[in-house]
C-alpha positions as CSV (number, residue, x, y, z in Angstrom):
1,X,52.3,45.4,159.2
2,X,53.7,41.8,159.4
3,X,51.7,41.1,162.6
4,X,48.5,42.3,160.8
5,X,49.1,39.9,158.0
6,X,49.8,37.1,160.5
7,X,46.6,37.9,162.4
8,X,44.7,37.9,159.1
9,X,46.2,34.5,158.2
10,X,45.3,33.1,161.6
11,X,41.7,34.3,161.3
12,X,41.4,32.7,157.9
13,X,42.9,29.4,159.1
14,X,40.7,29.3,162.2
15,X,37.6,29.9,160.1
16,X,38.5,27.2,157.7
17,X,39.2,24.7,160.4
18,X,36.0,25.5,162.3
19,X,34.1,25.2,159.0
20,X,35.3,21.6,158.8
21,X,36.2,19.6,155.7
22,X,32.7,18.5,155.0
23,X,30.8,21.7,155.6
24,X,28.4,22.1,152.6
25,X,28.6,25.9,153.0
26,X,32.4,25.9,152.6
27,X,34.0,26.6,149.2
28,X,36.0,23.8,147.5
29,X,39.1,25.8,148.4
30,X,38.1,25.9,152.1
31,X,37.3,22.2,152.1
32,X,40.7,21.3,150.5
33,X,42.6,23.5,152.9
34,X,40.8,21.9,155.8
35,X,41.8,18.5,154.4
36,X,45.5,19.6,154.3
37,X,45.4,20.7,158.0
38,X,43.7,17.4,159.0
39,X,46.3,15.3,157.1
40,X,49.1,17.0,159.0
41,X,47.2,16.7,162.3
42,X,46.7,13.0,161.8
43,X,50.3,12.5,160.7
44,X,51.6,14.2,163.8
45,X,49.5,11.6,165.8
46,X,51.2,8.8,163.8
47,X,47.8,7.9,162.1
48,X,49.0,7.0,158.6
49,X,45.8,5.1,158.0
50,X,44.1,8.5,157.6
51,X,45.7,8.6,154.1
52,X,43.2,5.9,153.0
53,X,40.4,8.4,153.5
54,X,41.9,11.4,151.8
55,X,44.0,10.1,148.9
56,X,42.6,9.4,145.5
57,X,42.9,5.8,144.3
58,X,45.5,6.7,141.7
59,X,47.4,9.1,144.0
60,X,51.0,10.2,143.0
61,X,53.6,12.0,145.1
62,X,56.6,13.7,143.3
63,X,59.8,14.8,145.0
64,X,63.2,15.2,143.3
65,X,65.0,15.7,146.6
66,X,64.7,12.1,147.5
67,X,66.5,8.9,146.8
68,X,65.4,7.5,143.4
69,X,63.0,4.9,144.8
70,X,61.1,7.7,146.6
71,X,61.0,10.3,143.9
72,X,57.7,9.1,142.7
73,X,55.3,7.3,145.1
74,X,52.1,5.8,143.9
75,X,49.1,5.0,146.0
76,X,48.2,5.2,149.7
77,X,50.1,2.1,150.7
78,X,53.5,3.2,149.4
79,X,53.0,6.7,151.0
80,X,51.8,5.1,154.3
81,X,54.8,2.9,154.5
82,X,57.2,5.8,153.7
83,X,55.6,8.1,156.3
84,X,55.5,5.3,159.0
85,X,59.2,4.6,158.5
86,X,60.0,8.3,158.7
87,X,58.0,8.6,161.9
88,X,59.9,5.6,163.4
89,X,63.2,7.4,162.8
90,X,61.8,10.8,164.0
91,X,59.0,9.9,166.5
92,X,58.7,13.5,167.8
93,X,58.2,15.0,164.3
94,X,55.8,17.9,164.2
95,X,55.1,20.5,161.6
96,X,53.3,23.8,161.2
97,X,51.6,25.1,158.1
98,X,51.7,28.6,156.8
99,X,51.3,30.3,154.4
100,X,48.6,28.4,152.5
101,X,46.8,29.3,149.3
102,X,44.1,27.6,147.4
103,X,42.6,28.1,143.9
104,X,40.2,25.7,142.4
105,X,41.5,22.2,142.8
106,X,45.0,23.3,143.8
107,X,46.4,24.0,147.3
108,X,49.9,25.4,147.8
109,X,51.5,25.7,151.2
110,X,54.7,25.8,153.3
111,X,55.1,23.2,156.0
112,X,58.0,23.7,158.5
113,X,58.9,20.5,160.3
114,X,60.8,19.9,163.5
115,X,62.1,16.7,164.9
116,X,64.9,14.6,166.4
117,X,66.4,11.7,164.4
118,X,66.5,8.9,167.0
119,X,66.1,5.9,164.7
120,X,67.6,4.6,161.5
121,X,66.5,6.7,158.5
122,X,67.0,4.6,155.4
123,X,70.8,4.2,155.2
124,X,71.5,6.8,157.8
125,X,72.2,5.8,161.4
126,X,70.5,7.5,164.3
127,X,72.2,10.8,165.4
128,X,70.0,12.1,168.2
129,X,70.2,15.5,166.6
130,X,67.4,17.9,166.0
131,X,66.5,19.4,162.6
132,X,64.2,21.8,161.0
133,X,63.0,21.3,157.4
134,X,60.9,23.6,155.2
135,X,58.7,21.8,152.7
136,X,57.0,23.6,149.8
137,X,54.0,21.6,148.8
138,X,51.5,21.8,145.9
139,X,48.5,19.4,146.0
140,X,45.9,18.7,143.3
141,X,42.5,17.6,144.5
142,X,39.9,15.4,142.7
143,X,36.4,15.0,144.1
144,X,37.6,16.1,147.5
145,X,40.6,13.8,147.7
146,X,44.3,14.5,147.2
147,X,45.2,13.1,143.7
148,X,48.7,14.5,143.3
149,X,51.4,16.1,145.5
150,X,54.6,17.9,144.5
151,X,57.1,18.4,147.4
152,X,60.3,20.5,147.3
153,X,62.6,20.7,150.3
154,X,66.3,21.3,151.0
155,X,67.6,17.8,151.8
156,X,71.2,19.1,152.0
157,X,70.2,21.4,154.9
158,X,68.6,18.4,156.7
159,X,71.6,16.2,156.1
160,X,73.9,19.0,157.3
161,X,71.9,19.5,160.5
162,X,72.1,15.7,161.2
163,X,75.9,15.7,160.6
164,X,75.8,13.8,157.3
165,X,76.8,16.6,155.0
166,X,79.3,17.5,154.0
167,X,80.6,13.9,154.1
168,X,83.5,13.4,156.5
169,X,86.9,13.9,154.9
170,X,88.7,10.7,154.1
171,X,91.6,9.9,156.4
172,X,94.9,10.8,154.8
173,X,97.1,7.8,153.9
174,X,99.5,6.9,156.7
175,X,103.2,7.2,155.7
176,X,105.1,4.1,156.5
177,X,108.2,4.5,158.5
178,X,111.1,3.3,156.3
179,X,113.8,3.2,159.0
């Protein structure tokens, strides 16, 4: 049964991708899903400039699982800088999408990402360790462009995989020899 569902999902995704994001015969939902796949494809190539084409002028990204300065990002430039920095610290980052659902101007999906942290990631030094993260994403579209994104992911899991969580135990105080 699971393999039939997976096959059905693959058929739907292939038909959406082959329809293209600009196919006039495709529904709004199909066009929006195609845009999501294209964004992830371009990001995996390191092409952050593609965000200029697909993000609304007043784009906003929300994510509570981030340091305060990244919990709400506004505009393509801020997102491009964030993603470019992330890709510098994890140059082999790739993700896969599935499942994905669309209704009207909303698209919801799960993106599973894989990579190796070989560069500085904000305040975290390079570890050379691999990680897997699961992002749950909801995007709102306006006039064919992504206007708003909500991302939820388990940052504690990623930090643990990289060796940063739990934090190392503090060294016990050394007893002085009073002899």
